[in-house]
C-alpha positions in Angstrom: 76.5 51.3 68.3 76.7 47.6 67.9 79.8 46.1 66.3 79.5 43.9 63.2 80.5 40.7 65.0 79.8 37.3 63.5 79.8 33.8 64.9 83.3 32.2 64.8 81.6 29.3 62.9 80.7 29.4 59.2 77.1 29.5 58.1 77.6 26.1 56.4 78.8 24.5 59.6 78.6 20.9 60.5 75.0 19.7 61.0 76.1 18.1 64.3 79.3 17.6 66.2 81.5 14.6 65.2 82.2 12.3 68.1 85.7 10.9 68.4 86.8 7.5 69.5 85.8 6.5 73.1 89.5 6.4 74.1 92.5 8.4 73.2 94.7 11.2 74.5 92.2 13.8 73.5 89.1 12.0 74.7 86.7 14.5 76.2 88.2 17.5 74.5 86.4 19.6 71.8 88.1 20.9 68.7 87.1 23.4 66.0 88.7 23.4 62.6 89.4 26.2 60.1 87.2 26.1 57.0 90.1 24.9 54.8 90.2 21.3 56.1 87.8 18.8 54.6 85.2 17.2 56.8 83.4 14.3 55.0 80.0 15.2 53.7 80.5 18.9 54.0 81.8 21.6 51.7 85.1 23.5 52.3 84.9 27.2 51.6 88.2 28.8 52.4 86.4 32.0 53.4 84.8 32.3 49.9 81.1 31.7 49.2 82.0 31.3 45.5 84.6 28.7 46.2 82.2 26.9 48.5 79.4 26.8 45.9 81.8 25.6 43.1 83.1 22.6 45.0 81.3 19.4 46.0 81.2 18.0 49.5 84.3 16.2 50.7 84.2 12.5 50.4 86.7 11.9 53.2 88.0 13.6 56.3 91.2 15.6 56.0 94.3 14.1 57.6 94.1 16.4 60.7 90.4 15.7 61.2 91.1 11.9 61.1 93.9 12.3 63.6 91.8 14.3 66.0 88.8 11.9 65.8 91.1 8.8 66.2 92.6 10.5 69.3 89.2 10.9 70.9 88.5 14.5 70.3 85.0 15.7 69.2 84.9 18.1 66.2 82.3 20.8 67.1 82.5 23.0 64.0 84.2 24.7 61.1 85.5 28.2 61.7 85.4 31.4 59.7 88.6 32.6 58.1 89.7 35.5 55.9 88.8 35.1 52.2 91.3 32.8 50.5 93.4 33.2 53.7 94.8 36.5 52.3 94.8 38.8 55.4 96.1 39.0 58.9 93.2 41.2 60.2 90.3 38.7 60.6 87.6 40.6 58.7 85.6 38.6 56.1 83.4 40.7 53.8 81.0 37.8 53.3 80.8 36.2 56.8 81.7 39.1 59.1 84.3 39.6 61.8 84.5 37.0 64.6 84.5 38.5 68.0 87.8 39.0 69.8 86.5 38.0 73.3 89.5 39.6 75.1 89.1 43.0 73.5 85.7 43.3 71.7 86.6 46.7 70.2 89.6 45.2 68.3 90.1 42.8 65.5 90.7 39.1 66.2 93.5 38.8 63.6 93.5 36.3 60.7 93.4 34.5 58.7 92.5 31.8 61.3 90.1 34.4 63.0 87.2 32.1 63.8 89.5 29.4 65.3 91.0 32.0 67.7 87.6 33.5 68.5 86.1 30.1 69.2 88.9 29.1 71.5 89.1 32.4 73.4 85.3 32.4 73.9 85.3 28.9 75.3 83.4 27.3 72.4 86.1 24.7 72.1 89.1 23.5 73.9 91.4 23.4 70.9 91.2 24.9 67.4 93.1 24.1 64.2 94.4 26.8 61.9 96.9 27.3 59.2 99.8 29.7 59.1 101.3 31.0 55.9 102.2 34.6 57.0 101.2 34.7 60.6 97.7 33.2 60.4 97.9 31.3 63.7 100.5 33.5 65.4 98.7 36.9 64.9 95.2 35.8 66.1 96.7 33.9 69.0 98.5 37.1 70.1 95.4 39.3 69.5 93.1 37.1 71.4 95.5 36.3 74.3 95.9 32.6 73.4 98.7 30.1 73.2 99.3 29.1 69.6 101.9 27.3 67.6 103.0 27.3 63.9 104.8 24.0 63.6 107.9 23.1 61.5 106.6 23.2 58.0 106.7 19.5 57.2 105.3 18.3 60.6 101.6 18.9 60.0 99.2 16.7 58.0 97.8 18.8 55.1 96.1 15.9 53.3 92.7 17.0 52.4 93.4 20.7 53.1 93.3 23.8 50.8 96.6 25.3 50.0 97.5 29.0 49.7 101.3 29.6 49.1 103.1 26.2 49.4 106.5 27.7 50.0 105.2 29.1 53.3 102.1 27.1 54.3 102.3 25.4 57.7 99.8 24.1 60.3 99.1 25.0 63.8 96.7 25.1 66.7 95.3 27.3 69.5 94.5 26.7 73.1 93.7 28.9 76.2 95.9 26.4 78.1 99.6 25.8 77.6 99.2 22.3 79.0 96.6 21.4 76.5 98.6 23.0 73.7 101.4 20.7 74.5 99.1 17.7 75.2 97.9 18.0 71.6 101.5 17.8 70.2 101.9 14.0 69.9 98.6 13.8 68.1 99.2 16.6 65.6 102.9 16.6 65.0 104.3 14.3 62.3 107.7 12.7 62.6 110.1 12.3 65.5 111.3 15.9 65.6 114.6 16.9 67.0 114.4 16.8 70.8 116.8 18.8 72.9 116.9 21.1 75.9 116.8 24.9 75.3 120.2 26.2 76.3 120.2 29.6 74.7 117.6 32.2 74.2 118.5 34.9 71.7 116.5 38.1 72.0 116.2 39.8 68.6 116.9 43.5 68.8 115.6 44.1 65.3 112.3 42.7 66.3 112.1 44.8 69.4 112.8 47.9 67.3 109.9 47.0 65.0 107.4 46.8 67.9 105.8 49.7 69.7 108.1 50.7 72.7 105.5 49.6 75.2 105.1 46.2 73.6 108.9 45.8 73.5 109.2 46.6 77.2 106.6 44.0 78.1 108.4 41.4 76.1 111.7 42.2 77.8 110.2 42.4 81.2 108.5 39.0 80.7 111.9 37.4 80.0 113.3 39.0 83.2 110.3 37.6 85.1 111.0 34.2 83.6 114.4 33.9 85.1 114.9 30.3 86.3 112.3 29.1 83.9 114.1 29.9 80.7 117.8 30.7 80.1 118.8 34.4 80.5 118.6 35.9 77.0 121.5 37.1 75.0 121.0 39.9 72.4 121.2 39.3 68.7 120.8 41.7 65.7 120.0 40.6 62.2 121.6 43.6 60.6 118.5 45.3 59.1 117.6 42.5 56.8 113.9 42.1 57.8 112.5 44.5 55.2 114.4 42.7 52.4 113.1 39.4 53.7 109.6 40.7 54.1 109.5 42.1 50.5 110.9 38.9 49.0 108.3 36.9 50.9 105.5 39.2 49.7 106.5 38.7 46.1 106.8 34.9 46.2 103.6 34.6 48.3 101.7 36.7 45.8 103.0 34.7 42.9 102.0 31.4 44.5 98.6 32.6 45.7 97.8 33.5 42.1 99.0 30.1 40.9 96.7 28.5 43.6 93.5 30.7 43.1 94.1 32.7 39.9 92.5 30.2 37.5 89.3 30.0 39.7 89.2 33.8 40.1 89.7 34.3 36.4 87.0 31.8 35.4 84.4 32.3 38.1 84.9 36.1 38.6 83.8 35.9 42.3 83.0 39.1 44.2 86.1 39.6 46.4 86.1 41.6 49.6 88.1 44.8 50.0 91.8 44.3 50.7 91.7 40.7 49.3 90.5 42.1 45.9 93.4 44.5 45.7 95.9 41.9 46.8 94.7 39.5 44.2 95.0 42.2 41.5 98.6 42.7 42.5 99.3 38.9 42.7 98.1 38.5 39.1 100.9 40.9 37.9 103.8 39.1 39.6 106.0 37.4 37.0 107.8 34.1 37.3 111.0 36.0 36.8 110.3 38.3 39.7 109.4 35.3 41.9 112.6 33.6 40.9 114.7 36.6 41.9 112.9 36.9 45.2 113.4 33.2 45.9 117.2 33.8 45.9 116.7 36.3 48.7 114.6 33.7 50.6 117.2 31.0 50.2 119.8 33.3 51.8 117.3 34.1 54.6 116.7 30.4 55.3 120.4 29.8 55.6 120.7 32.7 58.1 117.8 31.5 60.1 119.2 28.0 60.3 122.6 29.4 61.4 120.8 31.4 64.2 118.9 28.4 65.5 121.2 25.5 66.0 119.7 22.7 68.1 119.3 24.1 71.6 118.9 27.7 70.6 115.6 29.7 70.3 115.0 33.2 69.2 112.7 35.5 71.3 110.7 38.3 69.8 107.3 40.1 70.1 104.6 38.1 68.2 103.1 41.3 66.8 104.3 44.9 66.6 101.4 46.3 68.6 98.2 45.3 70.3 95.3 44.4 67.9 94.0 47.3 65.7 90.6 48.7 66.5 87.7 47.4 64.5 87.3 50.8 62.8 91.0 51.1 61.8 91.6 51.4 58.1 93.9 52.8 55.4 97.4 53.8 56.5 96.9 52.5 60.1 96.2 48.9 58.9 98.9 49.1 56.3 101.5 50.1 58.9 100.4 47.3 61.2 100.6 44.8 58.3 104.1 45.9 57.1 105.5 45.9 60.6 103.8 42.6 61.4 105.2 40.9 58.3 108.7 41.9 59.5 108.1 39.8 62.6 106.2 36.8 61.1 108.3 36.5 57.9 111.2 34.8 59.7 109.5 31.6 60.6 107.4 31.7 57.4 110.4 31.9 55.1 112.5 29.4 57.0 109.8 26.8 57.8 110.9 26.9 61.4 108.4 26.5 64.3 107.2 29.4 66.4 105.1 29.4 69.6 103.1 32.4 70.8 102.7 33.0 74.6 100.5 35.6 76.2 102.7 37.4 78.7 101.3 40.9 79.3 98.5 43.5 79.0 98.6 46.9 77.4 95.5 49.2 77.4 93.5 46.1 78.4 94.7 44.2 75.3 96.9 41.1 75.3 100.6 41.3 74.4 102.5 38.1 73.4 106.1 36.8 73.3 107.2 34.3 70.7 110.0 31.8 70.5 111.3 30.5 67.1 112.9 27.2 67.4 115.2 25.0 65.5 113.9 22.8 62.7 112.0 20.0 64.3 112.2 21.6 67.7 108.4 21.9 68.2 108.3 19.9 71.3 110.9 22.2 73.0 108.7 25.2 72.1 105.6 23.5 73.6 107.6 22.9 76.8 108.7 26.6 76.9 105.0 27.6 76.7 104.3 25.4 79.7 107.3 26.8 81.6 106.2 30.4 81.0 102.5 29.7 81.7 102.5 30.7 85.4 103.5 34.2 84.2 100.8 34.5 81.6 99.4 38.0 81.4 101.2 39.2 84.5 103.3 42.0 82.9 101.1 45.1 82.7 102.2 48.3 81.1 
């Protein structure tokens, strides 16, 4: 039976590609952008046909689109994303599920599903996404790509839709570590904090969250990388990940409702399964509950900063397992989501950068290693991706 795949590009796609300047560091490269970034003359939908219909075409390009065009890149299309960005699975009830080219029987991951699908299928050289709770990191891992969520204030969100401002960050995908790094000077704002990586701390808590086979691949990839990255030391967070995950869930839900609640209340759009239920929960989160959760997040941020002084990166599996199958539902997806949030919440809460690197294969599906860096240490993470790239996909379980 055929699977319900969709194009990685939205039905309201660009009428034609936008050519960049004739010169620039990205001249000759093609880029797709998530349907949350404005492109002049087109509507931005955020995964929602109702939102798309209710808003006029953009008058100007978003900041990231301007940067790309000025750098010589051509914008080839706008990509499908989860509705209002509120999922990590990659299924959109209105636009379908973009193909995961690496494992067509499994989900691509979201919410930047179309961006990952387009990159993995070769429809573009680079793709732009956003990452609030893993929306670049998870689809990069599921589709066997390189991806980075950058330090929170180092990405141009001018002319972009928001979701939960406390956690929103930008990022991008590439099938090539070299191109992922090459795009850094174009897409990263500010000087950053440049330093050599002297310490790699492998998080035992994160390994325990992952399936044993995934944890083994991550550990073996670091052994194989001897001489390319420092030998890892072991670190344990002390069983705080579930507290952090729950606090992030509460604050994210509260902020999502502040962002989209007025529109949902007034327009009463038909929401897809999963998103509908999460929005119903979000509407019930009080300001007091969010304020209490923010105290937990403040403590978590201090801990993460202490764990990542300049020169130190944290190593962990990007996701707890390989991508769920397309027909997975109910408890299986909830288990994947909860365990996945334990892993992605650390960078989301702290605003620290995290790079995703494909290192292995399990049951023919990609497995990825991540490094979380110090604040402003994005360039060092991009260099780590390049250093690890000769080993990409070589650890097979």
